[in-house]
N, C-alpha and C positions, 0 to 999 in steps of 0.2 A: 234296121241293120241288115246288111247283106250277109247271107249265110252261104257257106260252101255247100255245093251239091253233094249229096250222099254218094259214096263210092258205088260203082257198079259191081255187082257180085260176079258178073261174067268176065269182067276185065279188071285186073288188079290196079291199085292206085299207082300213079306216076311217082317214081323215086326221085329224090333230090340229087344234085350234082355231087355232094359229099358222099352219099351212099354209093353212087356209081363209081366214084374214084376209089373208094375202099374196096369195092368188089373187083375192080380192074387190077388193083395192086395185088389183091389176094390171088387172082387168076394168074398174073405174071409170076408171082412167087412160086405158086404151085408148078407152073410150067418150067421155071428155071430149076426147081428142085427135081422135077422129073427128068429133065435133060441131064443134070449132074448125075443122078442115080443111074440113068441108062448108060451114060458114058463110063461110069465106074464099073458097071457090070460088064460092059464091052471090054474094058481094059483087063478085067479079071479073066474073062474068057480068052482073050488073046494071049494072056500070059500063060494060060494052061495049054492052049493049042500050039502056039508058036512063041516060045520065050524070047527069041531074038526080036521078033516083030513087036512083042509087047514092051520090051525094053526100049526099042527105038520110039515107040508110040509114047511112052512115059516121058522120055527126054524131050520129044517134040512138044508134048503137052506142057511140060514145065517151062520150056522156052517161050511158048505162046502165052502162058498165063503169068509169067513173071512180071511183065509190065503192069498187067492188071492188078496183080497182088501188091506191087510197089505203090500203085496209085491208091489202092484201097487201104494200105497200111500207112500212107503218108499222114492222114489225120492222127492215127494212133501214135505214130512216131513223133509228130509235132507235140501232141499232148504230153508224151513221156519226156521229151526234151524240155518242154515248158515247166513240167514238174521238177525236173532236175535243176533247171536254172533258178526256179523259186527256192528250192532247197539250198542251193549254193549261196544264193543271195542272203537267205536267213542265216546261214552259217557265217558268211562274211560279216553281217551285221552284228551277230553275237560276238564274233572274234574282235570286231572293231570296238565294241563296248568293253570287252575285257581288256583290250590294249589301252583304251582311254582310262579305265580305272587304274590299271597298272602305272600308266604315265602320271596320273594325278598323285598316286601314292609315291612314285619316284620323285616327283617335284616337291612334295611335302618333305620327304626324307632329305632331299638336296638342300631345301631351305633350312631345315633343322640342322643339318650338318654345317651349312655355312654360318648359321647363327652360333653354333657351338664353337666353330673355329674362330669366329670373331671374338666370342667371349673368352676363349683360351688365349688369344693374342693379347687381349686387354688385361687378363689376369697376369700373363707373363710380363707385360710392360709395367703393371702395378708392382709386381714382386721385384722387378729390376730397380725400382725406386726405394726399396726397403734397405735400411742400413742398421747394422747391429747396435750401433751406438745410440740409436733413437728408440724410445719405448713405444711399442704399439699398444694402444688401449683397446680398440675394438675395430671390427670390420662391419660395414653397413652398406645398405643400398640407398642411393640418393634418388628421390622421386619428387613429383609434385612441385616442379620449378615454377615459381611465381615471379611476375614482372609487372610492377605497377609503381608509378610515381618515382621512377629512378631506383627502386629497390629490386634487387635480384637475390632471391632466397630459394632454399630448397629444404625438403624434409628428409631427415636421416632415420633409418630404422634401428637406431640404438639410442639409449638414454642413460639415466642414472643407474639403472640396474646393470648396465654394462660398464660402468666406470667413466662415462662421458661427462665432461664438465665444460663450462663456458671457456672461451679463448683457446680451445684446442685446435690445432691445425688439421685440415681435411685434405688428403692427397688422393687424386684420381690417377687413372692409368696414364694420362697425358702429362700430368704435373700437378702443381698446387691448384686446388679448387676453391679454397676459402678457409673460413674458421667458424667454429661453433659459437652461436650467440645465445640461444635459449635451449634449456634442457628440460625434458619431461621424464617421467618414469621409464617409458619404453620407447620414446622417440625424442628427437631434438631438431632444432632449426639451425641452419647454417647460412652465413652471408657469403655470397659468391664474389669472385674477384671483380666482376663487372658492376657490383653495387656502387652507387654514387658515394657512399661513405667508406668504401674500402681503400686502404692505404697499405701497400706491401713494400717493405724495404728490399730493393733488388740491386743487382749490378750487371753490367754488360760483360758477358763471358769472354768476349774478344779483347776488350780494352781494360776491363776492371773498373770502369766508371760506376759509381754508386748513385742511386737515386730512388725514386718512389714510383711504383706502378699504381696509378690512380684510376679507380673505376669511373666510368662515364655514365652509368645507368643504361647503356646500350649493350653492344656486343664487343666493343673494343676497349682498350686501356690507353691511358695517356702516360708517357714516360717523362717524368719531371726530374731533371738532373742538372748539375753544375758542370760546365765544360772544364775538363781538367787539362786539356792540351789543345793548342791552336792548330797543330799540324794534322790532327785526325778529327773525324766526325762520325756520327752514327750512320750506319749503312743498313740498307734493306736486307733482312735475313739475320741480323744480329740477334742472338738469343739472350734473354733476360732470365737470370736465376736468382733465387733468394740469397741475400747477403748475410743473413744472420743478425743484422742490427736489430736491437730491441729485445732480442732473446726469445721472441715468440715462435718464429718460423725457423726451422733448421736451415743452415746454409747449403747451397748447391742444388736446391729443388728447382726443376724447370718451371718457369712461370709463363713466358710469352715470347713472341718473335716479332721483330720490328717489320711492319709492312708499309709504312709511310714515313720515310726519314725526313722529308721536306716539310712536313707539318710542324707547327709550333704549338704545343710540344709534339714530339714524334708519336705516332700511333702504333700500337702493338696489338696483336691478336693472341688471346689466351690459348695455350697449348691444350688445356683441358676443356673440352667442349661443354659449356654450361648446360646445354639442353640434353645431353646424353652421358651423364657422369657414370651411371651404373654402379658397380661395386667400388667403394672407396675405403681408405684406411684413415682412422682417427688416431692421431698420435698425441703424446703428452707434449706440452710446450718445451722448446729446446732448452731454455733457461727459465726455470720456474721463478715467479716473482719472489723477491726476498721477503722473509717473514720476520718482522720486527718484534723483539722480545721486550715486553714492558719491564723496565727496571724501577724498583721503588726509589723514591727520592731519599737522599741522605738525611739522617736525623740531625736537627740543629744542635750545636755544641753549647753546653751550659756556661754561663759567665763565671770566670774564676775570680775569687776574692784575693787581692794582692795585699800582703802585709806591709806596714810602713817601713820596716827595716829593709825589706826587699825592694820597696819602691824607690828608696834613695839612690842606690847604685844605678837603677834603671834610669832615673831622672838625670843623674850625673853623666851617664853615658850619652844620653840624648842631648844634654846641653853641650857636652864635649864635641859631639859630631856636628851640632849646629854651629859651635864656635869655630871648629875647623873649617866648615864651609864658608863662614864669614871671613875668616882669616885668609882664605884663598882668594876671596873677592876683593879684599882691601890691601893696600901697600903695607909692608912690614914696618912697625914702629921701632925707633932707635932703642938700643938697650939702656936700661937705667941701673944705677948702682944699688946694690942691695943694702938695706938698713937693718941693723940688728935690733931686736926688741929686748929692752932691759928686763932682767928677771924681776919678778914681783918681790917686794920686800915683805919679810914676815912681820906680823903684827905683834 
């Protein structure tokens, strides 16, 4: 291995470039500090000896050093401005987050307000269909609408404990929704208008024609009716209301509106949306079914025993009526002379 030669004691070891640079910088710094101190002392001396000259020298010195001070302060000013910009950006970010949070809260409140307004409109429309002559049984919420094999049903949040019974009409905010079919203790099932087995007696509000709104198992109804006038016909927009026939549904409840008058039979759209019934009213049947009272059969009458004396006049009267009937059917016989019967001789 090559070894470095030992340093000579008479001549110091050679310094590296980094050491020389550090020493040069230290020397320049000391020289600059000395110049500044000397200049400051000179300015103080001039201020004491000749104040006017000292003032002019300070002004000239400030004018001469101002560009240098500006250049020297430029990085500091840039750092300060950068810090200010970063702080402002962070403030803007925080403010933006706060505004976004407030915006989301406002959107939620607006959606809730819109939902409540819609619910209020539906409740007002539902109350507008209420009539004092009809008996309200319960109010419920319709949910869990099912559609399978032509059946359209929904579940109501009211049952036997609320007084609900089968065959009761169900009225929504748009109009008639259907009728109750099955009842449980706390819930019940209803058949919607669009069920394939649904038949609603209705009439055309404009013409008074009566017919049936028949469920199709889909979303529309068929209006089956007999044409009552050859000069008029069903039009698009005609409203169908319950006629009251059959006594189950009250008359005058909106049911549907005609949307296709050219079809055979005409097609109608239910006014109560089957998929969004919401709060509904369950009413008693308009005319409850008659209740037949069982009457016990009459007791058979006992045969009467007729006495012979009483039977003779009855037989004579019967024979007389029969003879009169026969005499009316035969020609009258000529009158005969009456013969006297001789009295019986005494023995």
